[in-house]
N, CA, C and O atoms as a GROMACS GRO file, in nm:
protein
  472
    1MET      N    1  11.309   2.496   7.833
    1MET     CA    2  11.248   2.620   7.874
    1MET      C    3  11.131   2.593   7.968
    1MET      O    4  11.120   2.656   8.074
    2LYS      N    5  11.043   2.498   7.930
    2LYS     CA    6  10.928   2.467   8.014
    2LYS      C    7  10.973   2.410   8.148
    2LYS      O    8  10.916   2.443   8.252
    3LEU      N    9  11.075   2.327   8.146
    3LEU     CA   10  11.124   2.266   8.269
    3LEU      C   11  11.177   2.372   8.364
    3LEU      O   12  11.150   2.366   8.484
    4SER      N   13  11.252   2.470   8.314
    4SER     CA   14  11.304   2.575   8.401
    4SER      C   15  11.193   2.662   8.457
    4SER      O   16  11.202   2.708   8.571
    5LEU      N   17  11.088   2.686   8.381
    5LEU     CA   18  10.974   2.763   8.429
    5LEU      C   19  10.900   2.686   8.538
    5LEU      O   20  10.860   2.744   8.640
    6ILE      N   21  10.883   2.557   8.517
    6ILE     CA   22  10.818   2.473   8.618
    6ILE      C   23  10.901   2.471   8.746
    6ILE      O   24  10.845   2.481   8.856
    7LEU      N   25  11.032   2.458   8.733
    7LEU     CA   26  11.119   2.458   8.851
    7LEU      C   27  11.111   2.592   8.924
    7LEU      O   28  11.112   2.595   9.048
    8LEU      N   29  11.105   2.701   8.851
    8LEU     CA   30  11.093   2.833   8.913
    8LEU      C   31  10.963   2.845   8.991
    8LEU      O   32  10.963   2.893   9.104
    9VAL      N   33  10.854   2.804   8.931
    9VAL     CA   34  10.723   2.811   8.998
    9VAL      C   35  10.721   2.723   9.122
    9VAL      O   36  10.674   2.765   9.228
   10VAL      N   37  10.771   2.602   9.111
   10VAL     CA   38  10.775   2.511   9.226
   10VAL      C   39  10.862   2.571   9.336
   10VAL      O   40  10.826   2.562   9.453
   11SER      N   41  10.974   2.630   9.301
   11SER     CA   42  11.063   2.691   9.400
   11SER      C   43  10.994   2.807   9.471
   11SER      O   44  11.004   2.819   9.594
   12LEU      N   45  10.925   2.891   9.397
   12LEU     CA   46  10.855   3.004   9.458
   12LEU      C   47  10.744   2.959   9.551
   12LEU      O   48  10.728   3.013   9.660
   13VAL      N   49  10.668   2.860   9.509
   13VAL     CA   50  10.561   2.808   9.594
   13VAL      C   51  10.619   2.746   9.720
   13VAL      O   52  10.565   2.766   9.829
   14THR      N   53  10.727   2.673   9.706
   14THR     CA   54  10.793   2.613   9.821
   14THR      C   55  10.840   2.719   9.919
   14THR      O   56  10.821   2.704  10.040
   15LEU      N   57  10.900   2.826   9.869
   15LEU     CA   58  10.945   2.935   9.957
   15LEU      C   59  10.828   3.000  10.028
   15LEU      O   60  10.836   3.029  10.148
   16LEU      N   61  10.720   3.024   9.958
   16LEU     CA   62  10.603   3.085  10.020
   16LEU      C   63  10.546   2.997  10.131
   16LEU      O   64  10.510   3.046  10.237
   17VAL      N   65  10.538   2.868  10.106
   17VAL     CA   66  10.487   2.776  10.208
   17VAL      C   67  10.583   2.769  10.325
   17VAL      O   68  10.540   2.762  10.440
   18TRP      N   69  10.712   2.770  10.298
   18TRP     CA   70  10.812   2.760  10.404
   18TRP      C   71  10.812   2.885  10.491
   18TRP      O   72  10.828   2.874  10.613
   19PHE      N   73  10.795   3.003  10.433
   19PHE     CA   74  10.798   3.128  10.508
   19PHE      C   75  10.664   3.163  10.570
   19PHE      O   76  10.659   3.254  10.653
   20GLU      N   77  10.556   3.098  10.534
   20GLU     CA   78  10.423   3.131  10.584
   20GLU      C   79  10.416   3.134  10.737
   20GLU      O   80  10.356   3.226  10.791
   21PRO      N   81  10.475   3.038  10.809
   21PRO     CA   82  10.465   3.044  10.954
   21PRO      C   83  10.533   3.166  11.015
   21PRO      O   84  10.505   3.201  11.130
   22LEU      N   85  10.621   3.233  10.942
   22LEU     CA   86  10.688   3.349  10.995
   22LEU      C   87  10.604   3.475  10.989
   22LEU      O   88  10.636   3.575  11.054
   23ILE      N   89  10.497   3.472  10.913
   23ILE     CA   90  10.413   3.590  10.899
   23ILE      C   91  10.325   3.601  11.022
   23ILE      O   92  10.241   3.514  11.046
   24ALA      N   93  10.345   3.706  11.100
   24ALA     CA   94  10.273   3.719  11.225
   24ALA      C   95  10.138   3.785  11.209
   24ALA      O   96  10.044   3.753  11.282
   25HIS      N   97  10.125   3.874  11.115
   25HIS     CA   98  10.003   3.951  11.102
   25HIS      C   99   9.930   3.911  10.975
   25HIS      O  100   9.986   3.910  10.866
   26ASP      N  101   9.805   3.879  10.992
   26ASP     CA  102   9.720   3.841  10.880
   26ASP      C  103   9.673   3.969  10.810
   26ASP      O  104   9.600   4.048  10.869
   27ALA      N  105   9.714   3.987  10.687
   27ALA     CA  106   9.677   4.108  10.611
   27ALA      C  107   9.526   4.117  10.592
   27ALA      O  108   9.475   4.225  10.560
   28LEU      N  109   9.457   4.008  10.610
   28LEU     CA  110   9.311   4.009  10.598
   28LEU      C  111   9.243   4.059  10.725
   28LEU      O  112   9.120   4.066  10.732
   29ARG      N  113   9.323   4.095  10.826
   29ARG     CA  114   9.269   4.149  10.951
   29ARG      C  115   9.327   4.288  10.977
   29ARG      O  116   9.398   4.307  11.076
   30PRO      N  117   9.299   4.385  10.890
   30PRO     CA  118   9.357   4.518  10.905
   30PRO      C  119   9.311   4.590  11.032
   30PRO      O  120   9.372   4.689  11.073
   31GLN      N  121   9.205   4.541  11.094
   31GLN     CA  122   9.158   4.603  11.218
   31GLN      C  123   9.261   4.588  11.330
   31GLN      O  124   9.251   4.657  11.432
   32LEU      N  125   9.358   4.500  11.313
   32LEU     CA  126   9.463   4.482  11.415
   32LEU      C  127   9.581   4.577  11.395
   32LEU      O  128   9.668   4.584  11.481
   33ASP      N  129   9.585   4.650  11.285
   33ASP     CA  130   9.700   4.736  11.257
   33ASP      C  131   9.728   4.834  11.371
   33ASP      O  132   9.842   4.844  11.416
   34SER      N  133   9.626   4.904  11.418
   34SER     CA  134   9.649   5.002  11.525
   34SER      C  135   9.692   4.934  11.654
   34SER      O  136   9.772   4.990  11.730
   35TRP      N  137   9.641   4.815  11.679
   35TRP     CA  138   9.684   4.740  11.798
   35TRP      C  139   9.832   4.707  11.789
   35TRP      O  140   9.906   4.726  11.886
   36PHE      N  141   9.877   4.656  11.672
   36PHE     CA  142  10.018   4.624  11.655
   36PHE      C  143  10.106   4.747  11.678
   36PHE      O  144  10.208   4.739  11.747
   37TYR      N  145  10.066   4.861  11.622
   37TYR     CA  146  10.146   4.984  11.638
   37TYR      C  147  10.145   5.035  11.781
   37TYR      O  148  10.234   5.111  11.820
   38SER      N  149  10.047   4.996  11.861
   38SER     CA  150  10.040   5.044  11.999
   38SER      C  151  10.127   4.964  12.095
   38SER      O  152  10.147   5.006  12.209
   39LEU      N  153  10.178   4.850  12.052
   39LEU     CA  154  10.253   4.762  12.142
   39LEU      C  155  10.391   4.820  12.174
   39LEU      O  156  10.466   4.859  12.085
   40HIS      N  157  10.422   4.824  12.304
   40HIS     CA  158  10.551   4.871  12.355
   40HIS      C  159  10.596   4.774  12.464
   40HIS      O  160  10.513   4.716  12.534
   41ASN      N  161  10.727   4.758  12.478
   41ASN     CA  162  10.774   4.678  12.589
   41ASN      C  163  10.773   4.765  12.716
   41ASN      O  164  10.738   4.882  12.709
   42HIS      N  165  10.811   4.708  12.829
   42HIS     CA  166  10.801   4.780  12.956
   42HIS      C  167  10.906   4.890  12.971
   42HIS      O  168  10.897   4.972  13.062
   43ASN      N  169  11.003   4.893  12.881
   43ASN     CA  170  11.101   5.002  12.881
   43ASN      C  171  11.055   5.118  12.793
   43ASN      O  172  11.125   5.219  12.780
   44GLY      N  173  10.937   5.103  12.732
   44GLY     CA  174  10.882   5.208  12.650
   44GLY      C  175  10.920   5.201  12.503
   44GLY      O  176  10.876   5.285  12.424
   45TYR      N  177  11.000   5.103  12.465
   45TYR     CA  178  11.039   5.089  12.325
   45TYR      C  179  10.926   5.026  12.245
   45TYR      O  180  10.868   4.926  12.288
   46PRO      N  181  10.894   5.083  12.129
   46PRO     CA  182  10.787   5.023  12.049
   46PRO      C  183  10.830   4.889  11.991
   46PRO      O  184  10.945   4.868  11.954
   47CYS      N  185  10.733   4.799  11.986
   47CYS     CA  186  10.759   4.671  11.920
   47CYS      C  187  10.760   4.690  11.769
   47CYS      O  188  10.815   4.608  11.697
   48CYS      N  189  10.700   4.795  11.722
   48CYS     CA  190  10.684   4.830  11.582
   48CYS      C  191  10.567   4.753  11.524
   48CYS      O  192  10.485   4.699  11.599
   49ASP      N  193  10.558   4.748  11.394
   49ASP     CA  194  10.440   4.687  11.334
   49ASP      C  195  10.457   4.536  11.323
   49ASP      O  196  10.560   4.480  11.359
   50ALA      N  197  10.356   4.473  11.274
   50ALA     CA  198  10.355   4.327  11.265
   50ALA      C  199  10.452   4.272  11.164
   50ALA      O  200  10.486   4.154  11.167
   51SER      N  201  10.498   4.356  11.072
   51SER     CA  202  10.591   4.306  10.970
   51SER      C  203  10.725   4.268  11.031
   51SER      O  204  10.801   4.192  10.971
   52GLU      N  205  10.754   4.318  11.150
   52GLU     CA  206  10.879   4.283  11.217
   52GLU      C  207  10.860   4.168  11.315
   52GLU      O  208  10.958   4.115  11.368
   53ALA      N  209  10.737   4.130  11.338
   53ALA     CA  210  10.708   4.021  11.431
   53ALA      C  211  10.727   3.888  11.362
   53ALA      O  212  10.706   3.873  11.242
   54ILE      N  213  10.766   3.791  11.441
   54ILE     CA  214  10.778   3.654  11.393
   54ILE      C  215  10.678   3.570  11.471
   54ILE      O  216  10.677   3.570  11.594
   55ARG      N  217  10.596   3.499  11.399
   55ARG     CA  218  10.502   3.408  11.463
   55ARG      C  219  10.580   3.288  11.514
   55ARG      O  220  10.662   3.231  11.443
   56VAL      N  221  10.554   3.250  11.639
   56VAL     CA  222  10.628   3.141  11.702
   56VAL      C  223  10.531   3.027  11.731
   56VAL      O  224  10.429   3.047  11.796
   57GLU      N  225  10.564   2.910  11.682
   57GLU     CA  226  10.481   2.793  11.709
   57GLU      C  227  10.513   2.738  11.848
   57GLU      O  228  10.621   2.763  11.901
   58ASP      N  229  10.419   2.665  11.906
   58ASP     CA  230  10.433   2.617  12.044
   58ASP      C  231  10.563   2.544  12.075
   58ASP      O  232  10.617   2.565  12.184
   59PRO      N  233  10.618   2.461  11.987
   59PRO     CA  234  10.743   2.393  12.023
   59PRO      C  235  10.863   2.488  12.035
   59PRO      O  236  10.966   2.451  12.090
   60ASP      N  237  10.848   2.610  11.984
   60ASP     CA  238  10.962   2.703  11.982
   60ASP      C  239  10.954   2.812  12.087
   60ASP      O  240  11.023   2.913  12.077
   61TRP      N  241  10.871   2.792  12.188
   61TRP     CA  242  10.871   2.881  12.303
   61TRP      C  243  10.826   2.802  12.424
   61TRP      O  244  10.756   2.702  12.412
   62GLU      N  245  10.866   2.850  12.540
   62GLU     CA  246  10.828   2.781  12.662
   62GLU      C  247  10.825   2.878  12.778
   62GLU      O  248  10.889   2.984  12.776
   63SER      N  249  10.752   2.841  12.878
   63SER     CA  250  10.745   2.916  13.003
   63SER      C  251  10.797   2.826  13.114
   63SER      O  252  10.751   2.713  13.131
   64ARG      N  253  10.892   2.878  13.188
   64ARG     CA  254  10.952   2.799  13.295
   64ARG      C  255  10.979   2.890  13.414
   64ARG      O  256  11.048   2.991  13.400
   65ASP      N  257  10.926   2.855  13.529
   65ASP     CA  258  10.946   2.932  13.651
   65ASP      C  259  10.907   3.080  13.634
   65ASP      O  260  10.973   3.168  13.688
   66GLY      N  261  10.799   3.105  13.560
   66GLY     CA  262  10.749   3.240  13.542
   66GLY      C  263  10.824   3.324  13.441
   66GLY      O  264  10.800   3.444  13.430
   67HIS      N  265  10.913   3.262  13.366
   67HIS     CA  266  10.990   3.334  13.263
   67HIS      C  267  10.976   3.260  13.130
   67HIS      O  268  10.947   3.141  13.126
   68TYR      N  269  10.996   3.335  13.022
   68TYR     CA  270  10.981   3.278  12.889
   68TYR      C  271  11.115   3.260  12.821
   68TYR      O  272  11.212   3.331  12.848
   69ARG      N  273  11.118   3.161  12.732
   69ARG     CA  274  11.230   3.140  12.639
   69ARG      C  275  11.170   3.120  12.502
   69ARG      O  276  11.060   3.067  12.488
   70VAL      N  277  11.244   3.164  12.401
   70VAL     CA  278  11.194   3.152  12.264
   70VAL      C  279  11.309   3.111  12.173
   70VAL      O  280  11.423   3.154  12.192
   71LYS      N  281  11.278   3.029  12.075
   71LYS     CA  282  11.379   2.983  11.981
   71LYS      C  283  11.372   3.069  11.855
   71LYS      O  284  11.267   3.078  11.790
   72LEU      N  285  11.483   3.131  11.822
   72LEU     CA  286  11.496   3.212  11.700
   72LEU      C  287  11.604   3.147  11.615
   72LEU      O  288  11.722   3.146  11.652
   73GLY      N  289  11.564   3.095  11.501
   73GLY     CA  290  11.659   3.019  11.421
   73GLY      C  291  11.690   2.890  11.494
   73GLY      O  292  11.600   2.811  11.524
   74SER      N  293  11.816   2.868  11.523
   74SER     CA  294  11.855   2.747  11.595
   74SER      C  295  11.896   2.776  11.739
   74SER      O  296  11.942   2.686  11.810
   75GLU      N  297  11.880   2.899  11.783
   75GLU     CA  298  11.927   2.939  11.916
   75GLU      C  299  11.811   2.978  12.007
   75GLU      O  300  11.716   3.044  11.964
   76TRP      N  301  11.820   2.936  12.134
   76TRP     CA  302  11.721   2.973  12.234
   76TRP      C  303  11.764   3.102  12.303
   76TRP      O  304  11.881   3.120  12.335
   77PHE      N  305  11.668   3.192  12.326
   77PHE     CA  306  11.693   3.318  12.395
   77PHE      C  307  11.599   3.329  12.514
   77PHE      O  308  11.481   3.297  12.504
   78ASP      N  309  11.653   3.375  12.626
   78ASP     CA  310  11.569   3.409  12.740
   78ASP      C  311  11.500   3.542  12.708
   78ASP      O  312  11.564   3.635  12.660
   79VAL      N  313  11.371   3.548  12.734
   79VAL     CA  314  11.296   3.670  12.710
   79VAL      C  315  11.307   3.756  12.836
   79VAL      O  316  11.265   3.713  12.944
   80PRO      N  317  11.364   3.877  12.825
   80PRO     CA  318  11.369   3.964  12.942
   80PRO      C  319  11.227   3.995  12.991
   80PRO      O  320  11.136   4.012  12.910
   81ASP      N  321  11.210   4.002  13.123
   81ASP     CA  322  11.077   4.030  13.177
   81ASP      C  323  11.019   4.159  13.119
   81ASP      O  324  10.898   4.167  13.096
   82GLY      N  325  11.103   4.258  13.095
   82GLY     CA  326  11.056   4.385  13.041
   82GLY      C  327  11.013   4.379  12.896
   82GLY      O  328  10.953   4.474  12.845
   83ALA      N  329  11.043   4.269  12.827
   83ALA     CA  330  11.005   4.254  12.687
   83ALA      C  331  10.868   4.188  12.671
   83ALA      O  332  10.811   4.187  12.561
   84VAL      N  333  10.816   4.132  12.780
   84VAL     CA  334  10.688   4.060  12.773
   84VAL      C  335  10.573   4.161  12.769
   84VAL      O  336  10.561   4.247  12.857
   85ILE      N  337  10.489   4.149  12.667
   85ILE     CA  338  10.372   4.234  12.653
   85ILE      C  339  10.261   4.175  12.740
   85ILE      O  340  10.222   4.060  12.723
   86LYS      N  341  10.212   4.255  12.833
   86LYS     CA  342  10.101   4.213  12.919
   86LYS      C  343   9.970   4.254  12.853
   86LYS      O  344   9.968   4.347  12.772
   87GLY      N  345   9.866   4.187  12.884
   87GLY     CA  346   9.737   4.223  12.829
   87GLY      C  347   9.695   4.125  12.723
   87GLY      O  348   9.767   4.030  12.692
   88PRO      N  349   9.577   4.149  12.666
   88PRO     CA  350   9.524   4.052  12.570
   88PRO      C  351   9.604   4.049  12.441
   88PRO      O  352   9.653   4.150  12.392
   89ASN      N  353   9.615   3.929  12.388
   89ASN     CA  354   9.682   3.908  12.259
   89ASN      C  355   9.572   3.899  12.154
   89ASN      O  356   9.511   3.793  12.135
   90LEU      N  357   9.547   4.009  12.086
   90LEU     CA  358   9.438   4.014  11.989
   90LEU      C  359   9.465   3.928  11.866
   90LEU      O  360   9.371   3.887  11.798
   91ALA      N  361   9.590   3.901  11.837
   91ALA     CA  362   9.624   3.817  11.722
   91ALA      C  363   9.603   3.670  11.755
   91ALA      O  364   9.574   3.590  11.666
   92GLY      N  365   9.619   3.634  11.883
   92GLY     CA  366   9.593   3.497  11.926
   92GLY      C  367   9.712   3.405  11.927
   92GLY      O  368   9.715   3.310  12.005
   93HIS      N  369   9.812   3.429  11.843
   93HIS     CA  370   9.927   3.339  11.838
   93HIS      C  371  10.050   3.407  11.899
   93HIS      O  372  10.059   3.530  11.905
   94THR      N  373  10.141   3.326  11.944
   94THR     CA  374  10.263   3.377  12.006
   94THR      C  375  10.346   3.452  11.902
   94THR      O  376  10.362   3.406  11.789
   95MET      N  377  10.399   3.568  11.943
   95MET     CA  378  10.483   3.647  11.853
   95MET      C  379  10.604   3.701  11.928
   95MET      O  380  10.598   3.728  12.048
   96VAL      N  381  10.711   3.715  11.854
   96VAL     CA  382  10.834   3.772  11.909
   96VAL      C  383  10.886   3.876  11.810
   96VAL      O  384  10.878   3.859  11.688
   97TRP      N  385  10.939   3.983  11.866
   97TRP     CA  386  11.007   4.086  11.787
   97TRP      C  387  11.154   4.078  11.828
   97TRP      O  388  11.191   4.129  11.934
   98PRO      N  389  11.238   4.017  11.746
   98PRO     CA  390  11.380   4.004  11.784
   98PRO      C  391  11.452   4.137  11.773
   98PRO      O  392  11.414   4.225  11.695
   99SER      N  393  11.555   4.151  11.853
   99SER     CA  394  11.645   4.264  11.837
   99SER      C  395  11.764   4.215  11.756
   99SER      O  396  11.802   4.098  11.761
  100HIS      N  397  11.823   4.307  11.681
  100HIS     CA  398  11.935   4.273  11.593
  100HIS      C  399  12.048   4.372  11.619
  100HIS      O  400  12.024   4.489  11.650
  101PHE      N  401  12.169   4.325  11.605
  101PHE     CA  402  12.284   4.413  11.619
  101PHE      C  403  12.367   4.406  11.492
  101PHE      O  404  12.433   4.306  11.464
  102ARG      N  405  12.363   4.513  11.415
  102ARG     CA  406  12.445   4.532  11.295
  102ARG      C  407  12.416   4.439  11.178
  102ARG      O  408  12.462   4.465  11.067
  103ASP      N  409  12.344   4.334  11.199
  103ASP     CA  410  12.310   4.246  11.087
  103ASP      C  411  12.173   4.187  11.112
  103ASP      O  412  12.102   4.230  11.204
  104LYS      N  413  12.136   4.092  11.035
  104LYS     CA  414  12.003   4.033  11.046
  104LYS      C  415  11.996   3.920  11.149
  104LYS      O  416  11.888   3.864  11.170
  105THR      N  417  12.107   3.886  11.212
  105THR     CA  418  12.108   3.777  11.308
  105THR      C  419  12.050   3.825  11.441
  105THR      O  420  12.097   3.924  11.497
  106PRO      N  421  11.947   3.756  11.492
  106PRO     CA  422  11.890   3.798  11.621
  106PRO      C  423  11.994   3.788  11.732
  106PRO      O  424  12.071   3.692  11.739
  107ASP      N  425  11.993   3.889  11.818
  107ASP     CA  426  12.082   3.883  11.934
  107ASP      C  427  12.004   3.895  12.065
  107ASP      O  428  12.063   3.905  12.172
  108GLY      N  429  11.874   3.893  12.055
  108GLY     CA  430  11.790   3.901  12.174
  108GLY      C  431  11.645   3.923  12.136
  108GLY      O  432  11.605   3.911  12.020
  109VAL      N  433  11.567   3.957  12.239
  109VAL     CA  434  11.424   3.977  12.220
  109VAL      C  435  11.386   4.117  12.263
  109VAL      O  436  11.412   4.157  12.377
  110ARG      N  437  11.325   4.192  12.171
  110ARG     CA  438  11.278   4.328  12.200
  110ARG      C  439  11.139   4.323  12.263
  110ARG      O  440  11.112   4.392  12.361
  111CYS      N  441  11.051   4.242  12.206
  111CYS     CA  442  10.915   4.226  12.255
  111CYS      C  443  10.871   4.081  12.236
  111CYS      O  444  10.917   4.012  12.146
  112PHE      N  445  10.781   4.038  12.323
  112PHE     CA  446  10.730   3.901  12.317
  112PHE      C  447  10.587   3.903  12.371
  112PHE      O  448  10.560   3.962  12.476
  113ILE      N  449  10.496   3.838  12.299
  113ILE     CA  450  10.360   3.823  12.350
  113ILE      C  451  10.320   3.677  12.336
  113ILE      O  452  10.317   3.622  12.225
  114PRO      N  453  10.289   3.612  12.449
  114PRO     CA  454  10.255   3.471  12.442
  114PRO      C  455  10.116   3.448  12.385
  114PRO      O  456  10.028   3.534  12.394
  115GLY      N  457  10.099   3.332  12.326
  115GLY     CA  458   9.968   3.287  12.282
  115GLY      C  459   9.923   3.177  12.376
  115GLY      O  460   9.974   3.165  12.487
  116ALA      N  461   9.830   3.099  12.332
  116ALA     CA  462   9.784   2.987  12.414
  116ALA      C  463   9.862   2.863  12.376
  116ALA      O  464   9.862   2.822  12.259
  117MET      N  465   9.930   2.802  12.472
  117MET     CA  466  10.002   2.678  12.444
  117MET      C  467   9.900   2.566  12.428
  117MET      O  468   9.810   2.550  12.510
  118THR      N  469   9.916   2.491  12.320
  118THR     CA  470   9.821   2.382  12.296
  118THR      C  471   9.892   2.249  12.307
  118THR      O  472   9.829   2.144  12.290
   0.00000   0.00000   0.00000
């Protein structure tokens, strides 16, 4: 019984640590909520709130010839120019809002805001 409880706790902690980089919005910074809700791509579609954003680490995005690419899962996607959010990135880190078709598998990029490449 104790062993199964320990395994459950270790599994939950492991999942939380593994998923932590995917959390784009810091709940301890509620002052950014209205900023997140204000974000729209150049076609006028809302990016939605930060819960749909995925934080992207530097190795998983790149800028080449004035265009962006981002890695979602194991696949690279070209970021449409109209999906790039212009203006200051108040969160500071790169974020992407993937688009999905009929399932949870990303099929493109709805919104993208670059951070500072380090």
